[in-house]
Steps between C-alpha positions, in 0.01 A plus 500: 500500500701572815820514293336747259388726787853493644642603160252787469592622850871492411438738209253736666562873525689587818682166512877476457586393146652153485860512389608291205805451283486440125762516226513808279540486122871421545439229760612714796286462815284800592312526828188708554661626823780653287243770421431592865488874559303564180145455383502185287240372260530122472363442152411143399477473122599289197608561142196309366246691714327760278346696794845512664659632183224764465570612858876534445482852346326620819777346710767660280335843551464454877859382532632797301294740711572362849821296488720791611262561792549149641274275290620165370337223304601137531364306204439132571463283192243223485663374179638147462866421427409409141376859455804679645588658164141631468522642854829677421358633173187632677719682755692661213198572277294651785789712635496347849811650659440383857611171655345188353515163672353158449567137582341420161267235643186656353201471733722303741709815564593491869443872561168472316399216732603701808282789384213276388517623140223326306466754217717768346567786484515511879691738720568600858625840616740472793604796715861580605450298821399189307123514560246435225300822462300427184442239231330470161620849399485566127490802272342804663468321835877449518573858397247632754655295783855604409395866476344467847835370632751714312323824402424622853 
């Protein structure tokens, strides 16, 4: 229980986002901190997750609308190594043009463990200074939050 509370505190709004490094689709290491200076949505998802796949069109729209204003998405795959081809196909099929990473350990994903991801889709919005400012943003809620930030 104490460990669980500590994990929840580490992912609370206002807390500095924990940095992590995961390989991208080509195996090159990508760090969350590489995105510093921008608003970043850390999006935990998987190719086999129907709710994640249904949310992807909303992410595509938000990315198209706000990317040039300083919004990034870092997709973190909860797929397993055996499903890498399905993950790559889902990225292609869903038109996900932002960075995608994953250690391909499924639910044992190290970034997922750091962020206490127990269900997907799950996301965290991080500000340019590296602080978590929101989580669980989907659909209209994500668009509303991004409009609040960028359409001032």
